[in-house]
C-alpha positions as CSV (number, residue, x, y, z in Angstrom):
1,G,-36.7,138.2,65.2
2,W,-39.7,136.2,64.1
3,F,-39.3,133.1,61.9
4,T,-41.7,130.7,60.3
5,A,-41.1,127.0,59.9
6,E,-43.0,124.5,57.8
7,A,-42.5,120.8,58.1
8,Q,-44.0,117.7,56.5
9,G,-44.0,114.1,57.8
10,Q,-43.3,113.1,61.4
11,M,-40.9,115.0,63.6
12,K,-39.1,113.6,66.6
13,G,-38.0,115.8,69.4
14,S,-38.9,119.5,69.6
15,I,-37.6,122.9,68.6
16,S,-36.4,124.9,71.5
17,Q,-36.7,128.7,72.1
18,G,-33.8,131.1,72.2
19,G,-31.8,129.7,69.2
20,S,-30.3,126.8,71.2
21,V,-29.7,123.5,69.5
22,P,-32.8,121.2,69.9
23,L,-32.4,118.2,72.2
24,K,-31.4,115.2,70.1
25,L,-30.3,111.6,70.8
26,K,-27.9,109.5,68.8
27,E,-29.5,106.4,67.4
28,M,-29.1,103.3,69.6
29,K,-27.9,100.1,67.9
30,N,-29.8,96.8,68.0
31,Q,-28.0,94.2,70.0
32,E,-27.8,90.4,70.0
33,A,-26.1,88.3,72.7
34,A,-26.1,84.8,74.0
35,V,-27.7,83.8,77.3
36,G,-25.3,84.6,80.2
37,Q,-23.5,87.5,78.4
38,K,-23.4,91.1,79.4
39,L,-25.0,93.9,77.2
40,V,-24.8,97.7,77.5
41,L,-27.3,100.0,75.9
42,R,-26.1,103.6,75.6
43,C,-28.4,106.5,75.2
44,E,-26.4,109.6,74.3
45,T,-27.3,113.2,73.3
46,T,-25.6,114.8,70.4
47,S,-24.2,117.6,72.6
48,E,-24.3,118.7,76.2
49,Y,-27.5,120.0,77.7
50,P,-28.3,121.2,81.2
51,A,-30.5,119.1,83.6
52,L,-31.2,116.1,81.4
53,R,-33.8,113.5,82.6
54,F,-33.4,110.0,81.2
55,K,-36.1,107.3,81.3
56,W,-35.7,103.7,80.1
57,L,-38.6,101.5,78.9
58,K,-38.8,97.9,78.0
59,N,-41.7,96.8,75.7
60,G,-43.5,100.1,76.4
61,K,-43.2,99.8,80.2
62,E,-41.0,102.1,82.2
63,I,-38.1,100.4,84.1
64,T,-38.2,101.7,87.7
65,K,-36.4,100.7,90.8
66,K,-39.4,98.7,91.9
67,N,-40.0,96.6,88.8
68,R,-36.3,96.4,87.5
69,P,-35.0,92.8,87.3
70,E,-32.0,92.1,89.5
71,N,-29.7,91.6,86.5
72,I,-30.5,95.1,85.0
73,K,-28.6,98.1,86.3
74,I,-28.9,101.8,85.3
75,P,-25.7,103.5,86.6
76,K,-25.8,107.2,87.6
77,K,-26.3,109.3,84.4
78,Q,-23.4,111.2,83.0
79,K,-23.6,114.7,81.4
80,K,-24.4,113.5,77.9
81,Y,-25.6,109.9,78.3
82,S,-27.3,107.2,80.3
83,E,-26.5,103.5,80.1
84,L,-28.6,100.4,80.8
85,H,-26.5,97.3,81.7
86,I,-27.9,93.8,81.4
87,Y,-25.8,91.3,83.3
88,R,-26.1,87.5,82.8
89,A,-28.7,88.0,80.0
90,T,-31.7,85.6,80.0
91,L,-34.3,85.0,77.3
92,A,-36.6,87.2,79.4
93,D,-34.3,90.2,78.7
94,A,-35.1,90.2,75.0
95,G,-37.4,93.0,73.7
96,E,-37.6,96.6,72.6
97,Y,-35.8,99.1,74.8
98,V,-36.6,102.8,74.5
99,C,-34.6,105.6,76.1
100,R,-36.4,108.9,76.6
101,V,-34.6,112.1,77.4
102,S,-36.2,115.4,78.4
103,S,-35.0,118.9,79.5
104,K,-36.2,122.5,79.3
105,L,-35.0,122.4,75.7
106,G,-37.3,119.6,74.6
107,N,-37.4,115.8,74.5
108,D,-36.4,113.0,72.2
109,S,-36.4,109.2,72.3
110,T,-34.5,106.4,70.6
111,K,-35.0,102.6,70.6
112,A,-33.1,99.4,70.1
113,S,-34.1,95.7,69.9
114,V,-32.3,93.3,72.1
115,I,-32.2,89.7,70.9
116,I,-31.0,87.0,73.3
117,T,-30.1,83.6,71.8
118,D,-29.9,80.3,73.7
119,T,-27.3,78.0,72.3
120,N,-29.0,75.0,74.0
121,A,-32.4,75.9,72.5
122,E,-30.8,76.0,69.1
123,M,-29.7,72.4,69.5
124,L,-33.1,71.4,70.9
125,R,-35.1,69.2,68.6
126,F,-38.8,68.2,69.0
127,A,-39.9,64.8,67.7
128,L,-43.4,63.5,67.3
129,Q,-44.0,59.8,68.0
130,T,-46.8,59.5,65.5
131,N,-46.9,55.7,65.6
132,G,-47.6,55.8,69.3
133,M,-50.8,57.9,69.2
134,S,-53.3,56.9,71.8
135,P,-57.0,56.5,71.0
136,T,-57.7,59.8,72.7
137,G,-55.6,61.5,70.0
138,Q,-52.8,62.6,72.2
139,I,-49.3,62.9,70.8
140,S,-46.2,62.2,72.8
141,I,-43.6,65.0,72.4
142,I,-40.1,64.2,73.5
143,C,-37.7,67.0,74.1
144,V,-34.0,66.3,74.5
145,T,-31.2,68.7,74.7
146,S,-27.7,67.8,73.6
147,S,-26.5,67.7,77.2
148,L,-29.3,65.3,78.2
149,R,-28.5,63.0,75.3
150,H,-25.0,62.4,76.7
151,R,-26.5,61.5,80.1
152,L,-28.9,58.9,78.7
153,N,-27.8,55.3,79.2
154,S,-27.4,53.1,76.1
155,Q,-30.8,51.3,76.8
156,D,-32.7,54.6,76.8
157,Q,-30.9,55.8,73.7
158,K,-32.0,52.6,71.9
159,K,-35.6,53.2,72.9
160,M,-35.4,56.8,71.6
161,K,-33.5,55.9,68.4
162,G,-35.3,57.4,65.5
163,L,-36.8,60.2,67.6
164,L,-33.5,62.1,68.2
165,F,-32.2,64.1,65.3
């Protein structure tokens, strides 16, 4: 029979014909990992649907075989889900990932933020050598990581004393 539906606000996905359950994705969780770690984003439908087509986007741009970074793999889709694997994560892998799914029953999308932390960068300190400003107004910026600090000889460490913290 005929039915009438009224909705307010924004609706994701679409209602299908024939009384089937509308296509719906489970929410993806935001993820955080350190540089070098592996991450898996999973895009999963709430139930099985025929002929699903999954698309992955990063920061609004579709990830294709041509533009996909070497460390990102999208294994063959399963009946209910698609996964995006990030191997040996780099800072460049951070961003907003969107999974879009479509079929004859409609479409839906879900997104997750990926944050990549660099433990070396967290230990990084920038120091301004304000007493050594040149007449041109240039400032010397010295950037030393904790691993470099251990490689500096004692004479260099004395020169930089007061700049490292």
